[in-house]
Residue frames as qw, qx, qy, qz and C-alpha x, y, z in Angstrom:
[[0.369, 0.535, -0.589, -0.481, 185.93, -70.31, -98.64],
 [0.057, -0.097, 0.994, 0.002, 185.71, -73.99, -97.75],
 [0.399, 0.434, 0.669, -0.452, 181.96, -73.71, -97.36],
 [0.447, 0.645, -0.132, -0.605, 181.67, -71.92, -100.71],
 [0.241, 0.400, -0.822, -0.325, 183.67, -74.60, -102.59],
 [0.203, 0.109, 0.949, -0.214, 181.60, -77.34, -100.90],
 [0.467, 0.559, 0.398, -0.558, 178.40, -75.63, -102.07],
 [0.402, 0.612, -0.433, -0.526, 179.74, -75.28, -105.65],
 [0.064, 0.249, -0.957, -0.134, 180.81, -78.90, -105.77],
 [0.324, 0.269, 0.831, -0.363, 177.43, -80.11, -104.45],
 [0.495, 0.624, 0.182, -0.576, 175.46, -78.05, -106.94],
 [0.312, 0.555, -0.631, -0.444, 177.67, -79.16, -109.83],
 [0.056, -0.073, 0.996, 0.018, 177.28, -82.85, -109.04],
 [0.416, 0.447, 0.624, -0.488, 173.51, -82.32, -108.75],
 [0.482, 0.663, -0.142, -0.555, 173.48, -80.80, -112.20],
 [0.130, 0.414, -0.859, -0.271, 175.65, -83.62, -113.55],
 [0.283, 0.147, 0.922, -0.217, 173.12, -86.15, -112.30],
 [0.491, 0.621, 0.333, -0.512, 170.37, -84.31, -114.14],
 [0.373, 0.645, -0.479, -0.465, 172.37, -84.12, -117.36],
 [0.097, -0.236, 0.963, 0.082, 173.25, -87.84, -117.11],
 [0.476, 0.317, 0.741, -0.352, 169.57, -88.67, -117.06],
 [0.581, 0.730, 0.185, -0.308, 169.06, -87.10, -120.53],
 [0.224, -0.590, 0.620, 0.466, 172.53, -87.87, -121.98],
 [0.456, 0.110, 0.838, 0.278, 171.27, -90.59, -124.30],
 [0.369, 0.776, 0.511, -0.023, 168.91, -88.07, -126.04],
 [0.017, 0.943, -0.129, -0.307, 171.59, -85.47, -126.74],
 [0.793, 0.519, -0.122, 0.296, 174.23, -85.31, -129.47],
 [0.721, -0.171, -0.208, 0.639, 177.83, -84.81, -128.36],
 [0.232, 0.326, 0.004, 0.916, 177.98, -81.07, -129.19],
 [0.449, -0.640, -0.239, -0.575, 174.72, -80.36, -127.34],
 [0.818, -0.459, -0.298, 0.179, 175.95, -82.36, -124.31],
 [0.606, 0.006, -0.145, 0.782, 179.21, -80.45, -124.29],
 [0.038, -0.515, -0.104, -0.850, 177.46, -77.10, -124.56],
 [0.648, -0.625, -0.282, -0.331, 175.22, -78.07, -121.62],
 [0.810, -0.321, -0.254, 0.421, 178.15, -79.20, -119.49],
 [0.413, 0.194, -0.081, 0.886, 180.08, -75.98, -120.14],
 [0.232, -0.581, -0.180, -0.759, 177.06, -73.83, -119.31],
 [0.717, -0.583, -0.167, -0.344, 176.02, -75.60, -116.14],
 [0.895, -0.349, -0.083, 0.264, 179.23, -77.08, -114.80],
 [0.667, 0.153, -0.022, 0.729, 182.40, -75.48, -116.12],
 [0.001, -0.704, -0.091, -0.704, 181.04, -71.94, -115.74],
 [0.651, -0.728, -0.086, -0.197, 180.43, -72.58, -112.06],
 [0.853, -0.226, -0.026, 0.471, 183.94, -73.93, -111.50],
 [0.508, 0.311, 0.091, 0.798, 185.42, -70.90, -113.29],
 [0.169, -0.866, -0.270, -0.386, 183.23, -68.23, -111.62],
 [0.253, -0.884, 0.262, -0.293, 185.51, -65.90, -109.62],
 [0.963, -0.118, -0.159, 0.184, 188.02, -68.71, -109.34],
 [0.441, 0.583, -0.333, 0.595, 190.90, -66.23, -108.94],
 [0.433, -0.687, 0.252, -0.525, 189.91, -65.84, -105.29],
 [0.955, -0.278, 0.095, -0.047, 190.97, -69.42, -104.55],
 [0.583, 0.616, -0.415, 0.328, 194.55, -68.75, -105.53],
 [0.079, 0.495, -0.675, 0.542, 196.83, -70.16, -102.83],
 [0.795, -0.288, 0.155, -0.511, 194.15, -72.40, -101.37],
 [0.520, -0.365, 0.771, -0.040, 194.98, -75.87, -100.17],
 [0.179, 0.220, -0.843, -0.456, 195.36, -78.69, -102.63],
 [0.141, 0.297, 0.918, -0.221, 192.46, -80.50, -101.00],
 [0.342, 0.636, 0.353, -0.595, 190.06, -77.74, -102.03],
 [0.276, 0.523, -0.524, -0.613, 191.47, -77.66, -105.56],
 [0.004, -0.057, 0.988, 0.143, 191.00, -81.41, -105.74],
 [0.318, 0.461, 0.711, -0.425, 187.35, -81.01, -104.88],
 [0.412, 0.689, -0.048, -0.594, 186.81, -78.67, -107.85],
 [0.155, 0.446, -0.785, -0.402, 188.92, -80.87, -110.02],
 [0.261, 0.130, 0.951, -0.099, 186.70, -83.84, -109.23],
 [0.470, 0.630, 0.361, -0.502, 183.82, -81.90, -110.79],
 [0.371, 0.670, -0.431, -0.477, 185.73, -81.35, -114.05],
 [0.062, -0.254, 0.956, 0.131, 186.82, -85.00, -114.08],
 [0.386, 0.346, 0.813, -0.267, 183.23, -86.20, -113.69],
 [0.462, 0.703, 0.102, -0.531, 182.06, -83.81, -116.38],
 [0.230, 0.569, -0.676, -0.408, 184.70, -84.98, -118.83],
 [0.165, -0.024, 0.986, -0.003, 183.78, -88.64, -118.19],
 [0.452, 0.532, 0.563, -0.442, 180.14, -87.77, -118.73],
 [0.412, 0.695, -0.228, -0.543, 180.88, -86.15, -122.10],
 [0.322, 0.465, -0.783, -0.261, 182.92, -89.14, -123.34],
 [0.914, -0.149, -0.121, -0.357, 180.83, -91.81, -121.55],
 [0.414, 0.475, -0.724, 0.282, 184.06, -92.93, -119.93],
 [0.765, -0.385, -0.512, 0.065, 184.34, -95.34, -117.05],
 [0.464, -0.883, 0.032, -0.065, 185.27, -94.24, -113.54],
 [0.746, -0.462, 0.323, 0.354, 188.71, -95.89, -113.67],
 [0.667, 0.580, 0.182, 0.430, 189.71, -94.43, -117.07],
 [0.499, -0.221, -0.061, 0.835, 192.64, -92.09, -117.02],
 [0.111, 0.862, 0.415, -0.270, 191.35, -88.52, -116.97],
 [0.242, -0.584, 0.280, 0.722, 194.28, -86.63, -118.51],
 [0.207, 0.089, 0.710, 0.667, 193.60, -87.64, -122.14],
 [0.036, 0.711, 0.696, 0.094, 189.94, -86.72, -121.73],
 [0.157, -0.847, -0.174, 0.478, 190.71, -83.28, -120.38],
 [0.252, -0.389, 0.483, 0.743, 193.24, -82.69, -123.21],
 [0.190, 0.352, 0.784, 0.474, 190.72, -83.72, -125.85],
 [0.054, -0.848, -0.526, 0.007, 188.27, -81.20, -124.43],
 [0.362, 0.501, -0.097, 0.780, 191.08, -78.62, -124.14],
 [0.530, -0.802, -0.156, -0.229, 190.22, -78.13, -120.46],
 [0.257, 0.544, -0.584, 0.545, 192.91, -76.95, -118.12],
 [0.542, -0.331, -0.709, 0.307, 193.16, -78.32, -114.60],
 [0.298, -0.889, -0.347, -0.008, 191.93, -76.18, -111.71],
 [0.517, -0.602, 0.055, 0.606, 195.33, -74.75, -110.68],
 [0.348, 0.066, 0.464, 0.812, 196.03, -73.73, -114.30],
 [0.019, -0.723, -0.571, -0.390, 192.51, -72.31, -114.65],
 [0.394, -0.839, -0.229, 0.297, 193.14, -70.13, -111.58],
 [0.466, -0.393, 0.280, 0.741, 196.49, -68.95, -112.97],
 [0.265, 0.409, 0.592, 0.642, 194.85, -68.27, -116.35],
 [0.132, -0.864, -0.459, -0.161, 192.27, -66.02, -114.76],
 [0.459, -0.739, -0.016, 0.493, 194.86, -64.14, -112.64],
 [0.448, -0.172, 0.421, 0.769, 197.12, -63.53, -115.63],
 [0.154, 0.590, 0.592, 0.528, 194.24, -62.33, -117.80],
 [0.272, -0.899, -0.331, 0.092, 193.28, -59.85, -115.08],
 [0.486, -0.554, 0.174, 0.653, 196.86, -58.59, -114.93],
 [0.371, 0.181, 0.544, 0.731, 196.95, -58.15, -118.71],
 [0.025, -0.799, -0.517, -0.306, 193.71, -56.16, -118.54],
 [0.428, -0.818, -0.140, 0.357, 195.19, -54.02, -115.76],
 [0.497, -0.380, 0.325, 0.710, 198.36, -53.23, -117.64],
 [0.191, 0.203, 0.592, 0.757, 196.47, -52.28, -120.84],
 [0.206, 0.064, 0.150, -0.965, 193.75, -50.12, -119.26],
 [0.525, -0.175, -0.633, -0.541, 190.94, -52.69, -119.51],
 [0.516, -0.345, -0.748, 0.237, 190.30, -53.20, -115.79],
 [0.337, -0.890, -0.261, -0.164, 188.81, -51.23, -112.91],
 [0.165, 0.778, -0.367, 0.483, 191.11, -48.71, -111.18],
 [0.658, -0.597, 0.359, -0.287, 190.94, -50.50, -107.82],
 [0.967, -0.005, 0.197, 0.163, 192.68, -53.46, -109.48],
 [0.580, 0.684, -0.103, 0.430, 195.09, -51.36, -111.52],
 [0.147, -0.837, 0.331, -0.409, 196.30, -49.50, -108.42],
 [0.835, -0.456, 0.299, -0.071, 197.19, -52.76, -106.69],
 [0.901, 0.174, 0.180, 0.355, 199.83, -53.62, -109.30],
 [0.090, -0.919, 0.262, 0.282, 203.22, -52.01, -109.85],
 [0.831, 0.510, -0.152, 0.162, 205.63, -52.58, -112.71],
 [0.783, -0.340, 0.008, 0.521, 209.26, -53.23, -111.81],
 [0.479, 0.409, 0.180, 0.756, 210.27, -50.46, -114.23],
 [0.173, -0.831, -0.173, -0.499, 208.48, -47.84, -112.12],
 [0.723, -0.658, -0.076, 0.196, 210.58, -48.57, -109.03],
 [0.140, 0.947, -0.288, 0.026, 213.49, -46.13, -108.84],
 [0.436, -0.612, 0.659, 0.046, 215.99, -48.56, -107.37],
 [0.712, 0.065, 0.689, 0.116, 215.32, -51.16, -110.09],
 [0.530, 0.791, 0.032, -0.305, 215.30, -49.07, -113.22],
 [0.189, 0.726, -0.631, -0.196, 218.87, -50.07, -114.09],
 [0.510, -0.191, 0.836, -0.064, 218.28, -53.76, -113.60],
 [0.088, 0.049, -0.834, -0.543, 217.60, -56.19, -116.44],
 [0.038, 0.461, 0.875, -0.146, 214.16, -57.07, -114.94],
 [0.131, 0.540, 0.227, -0.800, 213.04, -53.46, -115.45],
 [0.307, 0.361, -0.489, -0.733, 212.64, -54.07, -119.23],
 [0.124, -0.025, -0.975, -0.181, 210.76, -57.38, -118.94],
 [0.496, -0.326, -0.258, -0.762, 207.34, -56.07, -117.92],
 [0.494, -0.215, -0.800, 0.265, 207.49, -57.89, -114.62],
 [0.411, -0.756, -0.184, -0.475, 205.57, -56.81, -111.54],
 [0.016, 0.475, -0.648, 0.596, 206.72, -56.06, -108.06],
 [0.660, -0.326, -0.674, -0.063, 205.83, -58.83, -105.59],
 [0.314, -0.719, 0.213, -0.582, 204.91, -57.27, -102.30],
 [0.273, 0.168, -0.854, 0.410, 206.26, -58.72, -99.10],
 [0.649, -0.482, -0.318, -0.496, 203.67, -60.19, -96.74],
 [0.261, -0.493, 0.650, -0.516, 203.66, -60.86, -93.03],
 [0.726, -0.002, 0.593, -0.348, 201.20, -63.77, -93.11],
 [0.063, -0.277, 0.829, 0.482, 202.26, -66.35, -95.69],
 [0.229, 0.370, 0.900, 0.008, 198.85, -68.03, -95.82],
 [0.223, 0.818, 0.480, -0.225, 196.54, -65.00, -96.20],
 [0.042, -0.774, 0.230, 0.588, 199.07, -62.50, -97.60],
 [0.213, -0.228, 0.792, 0.524, 200.17, -64.73, -100.44],
 [0.257, 0.482, 0.827, 0.130, 196.53, -65.16, -101.51],
 [0.114, 0.762, 0.182, -0.611, 195.96, -61.41, -101.86],
 [0.668, 0.701, 0.248, 0.027, 195.47, -60.26, -105.45],
 [0.181, 0.917, -0.353, -0.037, 198.59, -58.03, -105.73],
 [0.371, -0.546, 0.750, 0.037, 200.81, -60.89, -104.53],
 [0.705, 0.159, 0.691, 0.006, 199.17, -63.92, -106.22],
 [0.607, 0.768, 0.192, -0.058, 198.68, -62.02, -109.51],
 [0.074, 0.883, -0.451, -0.110, 202.22, -60.67, -109.57],
 [0.474, -0.385, 0.788, 0.077, 203.72, -64.08, -108.98],
 [0.715, 0.390, 0.580, -0.011, 201.55, -65.69, -111.67],
 [0.447, 0.889, -0.012, -0.093, 202.38, -62.93, -114.15],
 [0.091, -0.806, 0.574, 0.113, 206.15, -63.04, -113.49],
 [0.635, -0.182, 0.747, 0.075, 206.23, -66.77, -114.08],
 [0.724, 0.616, 0.302, -0.071, 205.12, -66.30, -117.70],
 [0.625, -0.031, 0.340, 0.702, 207.73, -66.14, -120.48],
 [0.005, 0.465, -0.090, -0.881, 208.19, -62.82, -122.28],
 [0.060, -0.049, -0.746, -0.661, 206.67, -64.22, -125.44],
 [0.186, -0.580, -0.792, -0.049, 203.35, -64.59, -123.62],
 [0.196, -0.661, -0.344, 0.638, 203.47, -61.34, -121.64],
 [0.056, -0.404, 0.281, 0.869, 204.25, -59.29, -124.77],
 [0.293, 0.462, 0.802, 0.240, 201.14, -60.45, -126.72],
 [0.065, 0.125, 0.209, 0.968, 199.76, -57.53, -128.81],
 [0.513, -0.307, -0.222, -0.770, 196.09, -58.08, -127.97],
 [0.576, -0.260, 0.563, -0.532, 193.96, -59.73, -125.31],
 [0.934, 0.213, 0.018, -0.285, 192.75, -62.43, -127.72],
 [0.661, 0.517, -0.510, 0.188, 196.36, -63.28, -128.65],
 [0.099, -0.510, 0.686, -0.510, 197.43, -63.23, -125.03],
 [0.787, -0.118, 0.385, -0.468, 194.65, -65.65, -123.98],
 [0.912, 0.352, -0.183, -0.101, 195.62, -68.01, -126.84],
 [0.453, 0.572, -0.595, 0.338, 199.34, -67.88, -126.00],
 [0.339, -0.450, 0.606, -0.562, 198.69, -68.24, -122.28],
 [0.896, -0.043, 0.244, -0.368, 196.49, -71.31, -122.65],
 [0.839, 0.437, -0.319, 0.062, 198.98, -72.91, -125.00],
 [0.222, 0.561, -0.647, 0.466, 201.87, -72.26, -122.56],
 [0.587, -0.336, 0.497, -0.543, 199.81, -73.56, -119.61],
 [0.969, 0.137, 0.008, -0.208, 199.06, -76.80, -121.52],
 [0.666, 0.507, -0.473, 0.274, 202.77, -77.21, -122.33],
 [0.097, -0.538, 0.603, -0.581, 203.70, -76.50, -118.74],
 [0.817, -0.187, 0.299, -0.457, 201.08, -78.96, -117.54],
 [0.926, 0.291, -0.240, -0.027, 202.63, -81.59, -119.83],
 [0.387, 0.556, -0.586, 0.444, 206.04, -81.00, -118.39],
 [0.322, -0.407, 0.592, -0.616, 204.90, -81.19, -114.74],
 [0.895, -0.020, 0.160, -0.417, 202.68, -84.14, -115.45],
 [0.837, 0.388, -0.382, 0.046, 205.52, -86.04, -117.16],
 [0.099, 0.606, -0.658, 0.436, 208.07, -85.69, -114.32],
 [0.644, -0.281, 0.551, -0.450, 206.10, -87.78, -111.79],
 [0.952, 0.238, 0.023, -0.192, 205.60, -90.49, -114.44],
 [0.556, 0.599, -0.535, 0.214, 209.35, -90.64, -114.99],
 [0.219, -0.493, 0.683, -0.492, 209.92, -91.09, -111.30],
 [0.836, -0.041, 0.353, -0.418, 207.29, -93.84, -111.21],
 [0.879, 0.418, -0.227, -0.040, 208.84, -95.65, -114.19],
 [0.270, 0.612, -0.653, 0.357, 212.26, -95.42, -112.58],
 [0.513, -0.348, 0.601, -0.505, 210.82, -96.86, -109.36],
 [0.934, 0.146, 0.143, -0.294, 209.23, -99.77, -111.25],
 [0.702, 0.551, -0.436, 0.113, 212.48, -100.53, -113.05],
 [0.015, -0.561, 0.695, -0.449, 214.43, -100.53, -109.79],
 [0.698, -0.194, 0.496, -0.479, 211.91, -102.87, -108.21],
 [0.941, 0.265, 0.066, -0.197, 211.78, -105.36, -111.07],
 [0.495, 0.658, -0.555, 0.119, 215.53, -105.51, -111.65]]
């Protein structure tokens, strides 16, 4: 997997260099379309298999998205990347992986996925010992126990169940796939805002303590 991600990152940066050479001749919408087709699509391709990978590998893919966002906005290297990603409505790599996993689960639960994926998932309501529990009515999935925390947690039944169970009921109960994708992306952006804001609060508190 490390070799695969390295190859993807190398090919994406090569494509970015080619796009940069013709950037001055392209309007913004054409440039954005080109970046999505040649860069973002490669980052998203089968990205659910990198669930549970190390943060270092996620950061390598994130560096591609950051460079692509700076290219679209002609931003400098030291410009803060978060506002650019939000303007483009691009999720970060960890959220993109979670998005893909949850969409796969939704497809599985609504008969829109291959049987080999459907058979890997089990609703809590179908487990006899849990039918009387409150979780049985919440459309949650059974998270299988694993022996190897590194490899086992990356397996689709485990990673997908954990990602799905972390969603609020308002997202899981979407009436259609289109509605689910919209609610899911909105929730991931809101969750990203919360997790991104907490470190800034700690940093501000640290600066205040130092300067007082």
